[in-house]
DOSELO-20863 format. One line per field, with one value per residue (C-alpha): residue number from 1; residue in one letter; chain; x, y, z. Coordinates in Angstrom, 3 decimals. Each point is the difference from the previous one (the first is absolute). Example, Ala and Ser with C-alpha at 12.3 -4.5 7.8 and 13.67 -1.06 7.14 Angstrom:
k <- c(1	2)
r <- c(a	s)
c <- c(A	A)
x <- c(12.300	1.370)
y <- c(-4.500	3.440)
z <- c(7.800	-0.660)
***
This chain:
k <- c(1	2	3	4	5	6	7	8	9	10	11	12	13	14	15	16	17	18	19	20	21	22	23	24	25	26	27	28	29	30	31	32	33	34	35	36	37	38	39	40	41	42	43	44	45	46	47	48	49	50	51	52	53	54	55	56	57	58	59	60	61	62	63	64	65	66	67	68	69	70	71	72	73	74	75	76	77	78	79	80	81	82	83	84	85	86	87	88	89	90	91	92	93	94	95	96	97	98	99	100	101	102	103	104	105	106	107	108	109	110	111	112	113	114	115	116	117	118	119	120	121	122	123	124	125	126	127	128	129	130	131	132	133	134	135	136	137	138	139	140	141	142	143	144	145	146	147	148	149	150	151	152	153	154	155	156	157	158	159	160	161	162	163	164	165	166	167	168	169	170	171	172	173	174	175	176	177	178	179	180	181	182	183	184	185	186	187	188	189	190	191	192	193	194	195	196	197	198	199	200	201	202	203	204	205	206	207	208	209	210	211	212	213	214	215	216	217	218	219	220	221	222	223	224	225	226	227	228	229	230	231	232	233	234	235	236	237	238	239	240	241	242	243	244	245	246	247	248	249	250	251	252	253	254	255	256	257	258	259	260	261	262	263	264	265	266	267	268	269	270	271	272	273	274	275	276	277	278	279	280	281	282	283	284	285	286	287	288	289	290	291	292	293	294	295	296	297	298	299	300	301	302	303	304	305	306	307	308	309	310	311	312	313	314	315	316	317	318	319	320	321	322	323	324	325	326	327	328	329	330	331	332	333	334	335	336	337	338	339	340	341	342	343	344	345	346	347	348	349	350	351	352	353	354	355	356	357	358	359	360	361	362	363	364	365	366	367	368	369	370	371	372	373	374	375	376	377	378	379	380	381	382	383	384	385	386	387	388	389	390	391)
r <- c(m	p	l	p	a	p	t	r	l	l	r	r	i	g	l	l	v	a	a	l	l	l	c	s	a	a	s	a	d	e	g	f	k	t	l	q	v	g	p	l	r	t	i	k	t	i	a	a	s	a	k	l	a	g	d	n	t	i	i	d	v	d	a	g	d	y	l	g	d	v	a	v	w	t	q	a	n	i	r	l	r	a	v	g	g	r	v	r	l	r	a	d	g	q	a	a	e	g	k	g	i	w	v	v	r	s	a	q	f	s	v	e	g	f	d	f	s	d	a	r	v	p	s	r	n	g	a	g	i	r	f	e	s	g	r	l	l	v	r	d	c	s	f	t	y	n	e	m	g	l	l	t	n	n	d	g	q	a	v	l	e	v	e	n	s	e	f	a	h	n	n	r	p	d	g	h	n	h	n	l	y	i	g	r	i	a	h	a	t	v	t	g	s	y	f	h	h	a	q	t	g	h	l	l	k	s	r	a	a	l	s	h	i	l	y	n	r	l	t	d	d	g	g	s	a	s	y	e	l	e	f	p	n	g	g	v	a	v	v	l	g	n	i	v	q	q	g	p	l	t	e	n	p	a	v	i	s	f	g	a	e	g	y	v	w	p	s	n	q	l	y	l	v	n	n	t	l	v	d	d	l	p	s	g	g	s	w	l	r	i	k	p	g	a	d	s	v	l	a	v	n	n	l	l	v	g	p	a	r	l	q	p	t	t	p	g	d	f	r	n	n	f	n	v	d	r	s	a	f	l	p	g	g	s	y	r	l	r	s	t	a	a	v	l	g	k	a	i	d	l	g	n	n	d	g	q	d	l	r	p	q	r	e	y	i	h	s	a	q	t	r	a	l	d	i	a	p	h	n	p	g	a	m	q	q	l	k	a	p	a	p)
c <- c(A	A	A	A	A	A	A	A	A	A	A	A	A	A	A	A	A	A	A	A	A	A	A	A	A	A	A	A	A	A	A	A	A	A	A	A	A	A	A	A	A	A	A	A	A	A	A	A	A	A	A	A	A	A	A	A	A	A	A	A	A	A	A	A	A	A	A	A	A	A	A	A	A	A	A	A	A	A	A	A	A	A	A	A	A	A	A	A	A	A	A	A	A	A	A	A	A	A	A	A	A	A	A	A	A	A	A	A	A	A	A	A	A	A	A	A	A	A	A	A	A	A	A	A	A	A	A	A	A	A	A	A	A	A	A	A	A	A	A	A	A	A	A	A	A	A	A	A	A	A	A	A	A	A	A	A	A	A	A	A	A	A	A	A	A	A	A	A	A	A	A	A	A	A	A	A	A	A	A	A	A	A	A	A	A	A	A	A	A	A	A	A	A	A	A	A	A	A	A	A	A	A	A	A	A	A	A	A	A	A	A	A	A	A	A	A	A	A	A	A	A	A	A	A	A	A	A	A	A	A	A	A	A	A	A	A	A	A	A	A	A	A	A	A	A	A	A	A	A	A	A	A	A	A	A	A	A	A	A	A	A	A	A	A	A	A	A	A	A	A	A	A	A	A	A	A	A	A	A	A	A	A	A	A	A	A	A	A	A	A	A	A	A	A	A	A	A	A	A	A	A	A	A	A	A	A	A	A	A	A	A	A	A	A	A	A	A	A	A	A	A	A	A	A	A	A	A	A	A	A	A	A	A	A	A	A	A	A	A	A	A	A	A	A	A	A	A	A	A	A	A	A	A	A	A	A	A	A	A	A	A	A	A	A	A	A	A	A	A	A	A	A	A	A	A	A	A	A	A	A	A	A	A	A	A	A	A	A	A	A	A)
x <- c(-52.915	1.802	3.109	-0.009	0.840	3.611	0.245	-0.519	2.407	2.669	0.098	-0.566	3.509	1.685	-0.758	1.053	3.050	0.406	-0.119	1.562	2.889	-0.340	0.115	2.950	1.749	-0.966	1.282	3.210	0.248	-1.613	2.568	1.898	0.059	-0.463	1.866	-1.013	2.518	-0.065	0.598	-3.927	0.112	0.903	3.109	1.833	2.856	1.131	2.950	-2.563	-1.904	3.090	0.098	-3.143	-0.594	0.046	-0.177	-3.151	-0.518	-1.057	1.076	-2.407	1.839	-1.972	1.997	2.163	3.330	2.067	3.166	2.464	-2.025	2.276	-0.541	1.363	-2.353	0.254	-2.924	-1.371	-2.847	-0.210	-2.131	0.442	-2.978	-0.265	-3.596	-1.353	3.265	3.427	2.154	3.500	2.883	2.882	2.747	0.707	3.564	-1.302	0.857	-1.123	3.549	1.729	-1.387	-2.947	-3.365	-1.381	1.690	-1.685	0.661	-3.608	-1.026	-2.501	-0.622	-1.713	-0.112	-2.568	-0.198	2.575	3.142	3.340	2.416	3.380	1.621	3.624	2.192	3.926	0.612	-1.611	-2.405	-2.887	-3.380	-3.279	-0.456	2.782	-0.865	1.761	-1.902	-3.690	-1.889	-1.237	-2.852	0.503	-3.101	-0.486	2.308	2.897	3.578	1.892	2.571	1.773	3.810	-1.846	-3.382	-0.861	3.199	-0.029	2.231	1.546	-2.427	-0.072	-3.564	-1.655	-2.520	-0.853	-3.036	-0.357	-3.016	-1.196	2.327	2.630	3.788	1.608	2.689	1.679	3.744	2.655	3.311	2.568	-2.389	-0.391	-3.836	-2.735	-3.724	-0.494	2.342	-0.672	2.481	0.436	-3.085	-2.441	-2.448	-0.426	-2.991	-0.513	-3.101	-2.170	3.025	1.097	4.278	0.989	2.645	2.857	3.202	3.617	-1.857	-2.302	-3.729	-0.288	2.768	-0.796	2.337	-3.037	0.168	-3.342	-1.123	-3.315	0.201	-2.833	-2.598	2.169	0.951	4.172	0.366	2.703	-1.921	3.047	1.741	3.398	-0.530	2.879	-1.713	-3.558	-0.583	3.180	0.521	2.941	-0.119	-1.958	-2.371	-3.424	-1.578	-3.003	0.086	-3.567	-2.126	1.695	1.049	3.672	1.770	3.395	0.679	2.104	1.713	0.915	4.046	-0.645	-0.484	-1.880	-3.576	-0.055	2.287	0.363	2.224	2.822	0.994	0.065	-2.636	-1.011	-2.819	-0.613	-2.132	1.269	-2.939	-1.551	-2.637	-0.625	-3.201	-2.457	1.529	0.532	3.300	0.966	3.488	0.777	3.264	1.555	2.798	-1.813	-0.363	-0.180	-3.218	1.511	3.316	0.553	2.279	1.743	-1.775	-3.303	-1.938	-2.286	-1.292	-3.552	-0.224	-3.297	-2.638	1.424	-0.333	3.246	-0.246	3.695	2.925	1.241	-1.624	-0.484	3.175	0.815	2.915	-0.413	-0.794	-4.289	-2.911	-0.333	-3.109	-3.082	1.048	-0.365	1.994	-2.953	0.374	-2.290	-2.581	-0.944	-1.696	-2.643	0.598	0.487	2.512	-2.137	1.825	-3.171	0.426	-2.236	-2.430	2.514	3.001	1.932	0.287	-3.226	-1.029	3.499	0.585	0.859	-2.429	3.356	-2.885	1.618	3.765	1.817	-2.766	-0.257	-3.414	1.285	-2.880	-1.151	-3.435	-0.115	1.858	1.229	-2.487	1.516	0.586	0.903	-3.105	-0.678	-3.206	-0.721	0.138	-3.406	2.274	2.226	3.726	0.862	2.462	3.486	1.059	-1.887	-2.881	-2.675	-3.373	0.168	-1.870	-0.136	-2.525	-2.545	0.411)
y <- c(-3.676	2.070	1.425	3.664	2.045	1.634	-4.043	-0.459	2.773	-0.704	-4.265	1.240	2.220	-3.152	-2.433	3.324	-0.100	-3.822	0.243	2.456	-1.762	-2.736	1.550	1.480	-3.598	-1.336	3.008	-0.153	-4.150	0.687	-1.571	-2.207	-3.133	-1.817	-3.316	-1.601	-1.600	-2.604	-3.606	-0.422	1.707	-1.322	2.314	-1.438	2.492	3.418	-1.317	-1.453	2.947	1.959	-2.393	0.177	3.982	2.055	4.296	1.084	-2.740	0.098	-3.023	-0.479	-2.526	-1.786	0.834	-2.165	-1.927	-0.008	-1.416	0.272	1.322	2.434	1.734	2.630	2.628	1.739	0.554	3.131	1.282	-2.639	0.096	-2.559	0.207	-2.005	-1.529	-1.172	1.223	0.122	-1.494	-1.788	-0.386	-1.622	-0.621	-3.612	-0.669	1.591	3.144	1.525	0.304	-0.267	3.619	-0.988	-0.786	2.228	1.325	3.409	0.840	1.871	3.439	0.301	-3.121	0.448	-2.149	0.182	-2.159	-2.536	-0.955	-0.224	-2.349	-1.735	0.628	-1.461	0.055	-0.263	3.326	0.566	2.867	-2.638	2.807	-0.868	2.186	0.934	3.065	0.393	2.245	1.437	1.571	-1.825	0.522	-2.038	0.421	-1.882	-2.078	-1.690	-0.073	-2.056	-2.164	0.214	0.682	3.415	1.331	0.942	0.895	1.997	0.012	3.214	1.017	3.401	0.004	-2.441	1.337	-1.598	0.450	-1.473	0.789	-1.349	-2.978	-1.443	-0.529	-1.721	-2.506	-0.178	-1.378	-1.160	-1.762	2.535	3.453	1.402	-0.428	2.641	-0.149	1.930	0.754	2.396	-0.007	3.031	0.256	2.668	0.382	-1.644	0.707	-1.667	0.896	-1.442	-2.933	-1.428	-0.802	-1.550	-2.182	-0.051	-1.584	2.057	1.524	2.806	0.206	1.693	0.695	2.023	0.901	1.360	2.590	1.335	-1.006	0.451	-1.475	1.233	-1.280	-2.810	-1.349	-0.973	-1.061	-2.315	-1.821	-1.708	-1.048	1.247	2.107	1.988	2.947	0.643	1.494	0.524	1.303	-0.561	1.475	3.390	0.377	1.952	-1.773	1.727	-1.456	0.961	-1.037	-3.080	-1.204	-0.881	-1.698	-1.054	-2.602	-0.395	-3.314	2.126	0.117	3.369	3.204	1.555	-0.708	1.675	-0.154	1.986	-0.242	-1.744	-2.525	3.392	2.125	-1.815	1.858	3.423	1.298	-1.168	1.442	-1.024	1.079	-0.994	1.308	-0.872	-3.423	-0.995	-1.310	-1.911	-0.506	-3.311	-0.246	0.405	1.729	2.400	0.047	2.421	0.833	0.815	-1.090	2.021	-0.662	3.949	0.524	-0.153	2.266	1.007	-1.237	1.236	-1.428	1.617	-0.868	-3.222	-1.053	-1.235	-2.244	-0.307	2.255	1.227	3.143	-0.556	2.275	0.963	-1.936	1.047	3.397	0.080	0.528	-1.270	1.309	-0.293	-3.698	-0.220	-2.446	-1.692	-2.837	-2.684	1.939	1.581	-3.021	-2.300	-3.171	-3.220	0.581	1.844	3.495	1.740	2.937	0.928	2.541	2.228	-0.733	3.500	-0.029	-0.456	1.706	1.716	-1.510	2.361	-0.165	-0.800	-0.159	-0.826	-0.318	-0.337	-2.260	-1.836	0.083	0.141	0.089	-3.288	-1.198	-3.428	-1.826	-3.376	-2.258	-3.443	-2.378	0.590	2.656	3.791	2.232	3.310	2.723	2.048	2.829	2.418	-0.902	1.768	-2.147	-0.059	-4.125	-2.621	-0.613	2.833	-0.889	-0.519	-3.595	-3.004	-1.799	-1.349	-3.763)
z <- c(2.527	-1.908	1.242	0.720	-2.521	1.593	0.395	-3.584	-1.295	2.230	-1.215	-3.639	0.626	1.485	-2.910	-2.415	1.666	-0.253	-3.667	-0.829	2.179	-2.086	-2.712	0.772	0.921	-3.118	-2.325	1.732	-0.812	-3.842	-2.383	2.746	-0.039	3.870	0.915	3.570	1.842	3.098	1.011	-0.889	-3.460	-3.114	0.009	3.348	-0.172	0.062	-2.127	-2.768	-0.008	-0.871	-2.970	-1.670	0.535	-2.674	-0.108	1.513	2.506	3.859	1.933	2.957	2.548	3.100	3.359	1.335	0.221	-3.167	0.552	-2.582	-2.223	-2.337	-3.015	-2.841	-1.329	-2.972	-1.758	0.084	2.453	2.397	3.684	2.113	2.970	3.327	0.260	3.394	2.249	-0.244	-2.767	1.661	-2.398	1.807	-2.074	1.609	-1.541	-3.447	-1.976	-3.628	-2.186	3.163	1.148	2.288	0.171	-3.180	-2.591	-0.960	-4.164	-0.095	-2.048	2.878	2.649	2.904	2.980	3.285	3.303	-0.340	2.712	-1.183	2.338	0.102	-3.189	-0.221	-2.891	-0.576	-0.675	3.375	-2.032	0.443	-0.106	0.619	-3.558	-1.967	-2.108	-3.403	-2.807	-0.180	2.576	3.406	2.299	3.355	2.268	3.311	-0.277	2.238	-0.591	3.416	0.556	-3.778	-0.410	-1.854	0.801	-3.764	-1.779	-3.553	-2.653	-1.151	-2.638	-1.095	-1.132	2.099	2.895	3.021	2.188	3.614	2.128	3.655	-0.018	2.730	-0.399	3.125	1.230	-3.369	0.541	-2.092	2.140	-1.649	1.889	-3.952	-0.045	0.411	0.328	-3.084	-2.619	-2.823	-2.229	-2.930	-1.237	-1.503	3.258	2.779	2.251	3.424	1.878	3.247	0.430	3.000	0.756	2.740	1.117	-2.239	0.297	-0.383	-3.385	-0.466	0.409	-3.393	-2.592	-3.241	-2.594	-2.214	-1.681	1.467	3.431	1.822	3.388	1.801	3.055	0.851	3.001	0.013	3.601	0.233	3.949	1.031	-3.250	-0.950	-2.767	-1.238	-1.736	0.488	-3.866	-1.860	-3.573	-1.253	-3.360	1.181	-2.478	0.472	3.684	1.684	3.209	1.367	2.858	1.027	3.953	-0.299	3.174	0.241	2.111	3.365	-2.693	-2.348	-1.766	-1.405	1.999	-2.723	-0.716	-3.420	-2.267	-3.711	-2.443	1.529	-3.380	-2.034	-1.967	-3.574	-0.467	-1.815	3.208	3.695	2.187	3.005	1.434	4.220	0.886	2.563	1.558	3.438	0.354	3.605	0.684	3.026	-0.959	4.311	-1.395	-2.173	-3.379	-3.897	-1.546	-3.327	-2.016	-2.763	-2.707	-1.322	-3.073	0.326	-1.628	2.542	3.203	1.503	4.052	0.925	2.413	1.770	3.770	1.118	3.236	1.048	0.815	-3.230	-2.040	-3.288	-0.903	-3.604	-1.215	-3.439	-1.225	0.308	1.484	3.623	1.761	2.025	1.310	3.762	2.608	2.213	2.698	0.071	2.412	-2.828	-1.438	0.988	1.266	-2.232	-2.560	-2.604	0.415	0.029	1.621	3.477	-0.124	2.560	-2.011	-0.745	-3.485	-1.236	-2.669	-0.397	-3.264	-3.123	-3.682	-2.706	-2.316	-3.951	0.158	-3.121	-1.214	3.143	1.938	3.566	1.949	1.284	-1.098	1.706	3.374	0.870	1.804	1.477	-1.631	-3.274	-0.929	-0.643	0.032	-1.420	2.623	0.449	1.290	-1.499	1.320	2.915	2.117	-0.367	-0.361	-1.603	2.210	-0.823	1.721	4.005	-0.390	-1.324	-2.145	1.206	-1.182)
***
């Protein structure tokens, strides 16, 4: 029996969409050689693929555990993709160049679906990835139980992007460790990622000239982080749409620090907009520690869960920030506002400020994801929509 006309039309549309997606994927991979890695493949290890790969290579790695499989990457346009599940990289006492599981010096490098753990080296800076130069995109990866999660060098031309990734439990014996440590690079963007359980060090530290920290969850969750966010050399830092929580075990009462080690960049501006900031320090902490000398500070539309006010500690624009207690939020720790919360609808539209678009476009979804907003942002804090997405 022939299909009804509407059904035939929908089927044709579905086939057309599938064809377009396949064409798009083929176009994106055009000009790339593909290598396959796995226990049942001709290439058994990632280290071997790193030696075989030239520029413009896609490396598909079968899911599973890869022990001591360390590598140095210097080729341009390398993409590593996990196939069939997670690729779990455990250092197992090995380190590339004495630095970490991977060392990346690549004009363009991306990795997706990999878990990096247990990196230890004599210098105590063992990292899941040591990023030294070029451009690095990390998507849907995790960095746990290393001395440093991901560590970059101080290359003023380097660019780092981190999307939908997790950083936790990274620790070294002397405590000078951070879940993510970004050096003096040109630009760092961190989006949709989950930072938790730092040990003495910071959840995220960036010395970049431009740092975009967007729609993340930085909640110590029982760890003993120092700062949750630190920008020790200033630069331009856009902190938008994040959930940031200071835990009760912190050794540092400030949640966010800016310029503590001196300003080194031509422009030093902090934008703190539409974040939900939580202070669980029993004695009470402070939201910001800003060294005098910053060019500008804008702190607007933030929700503050704790007794302290978001007071100007330096000249700047501090307005429309609201202190609330936990009864304003739905249960479960998502920091999503109740439909009865008094602050609903009280955000102000900042639009574009000095080249920075300060209107939230997305929101964090646990764990380590974001979703695009389907409503205009109107609430203070990180969460705009009152209901979590359906599973």
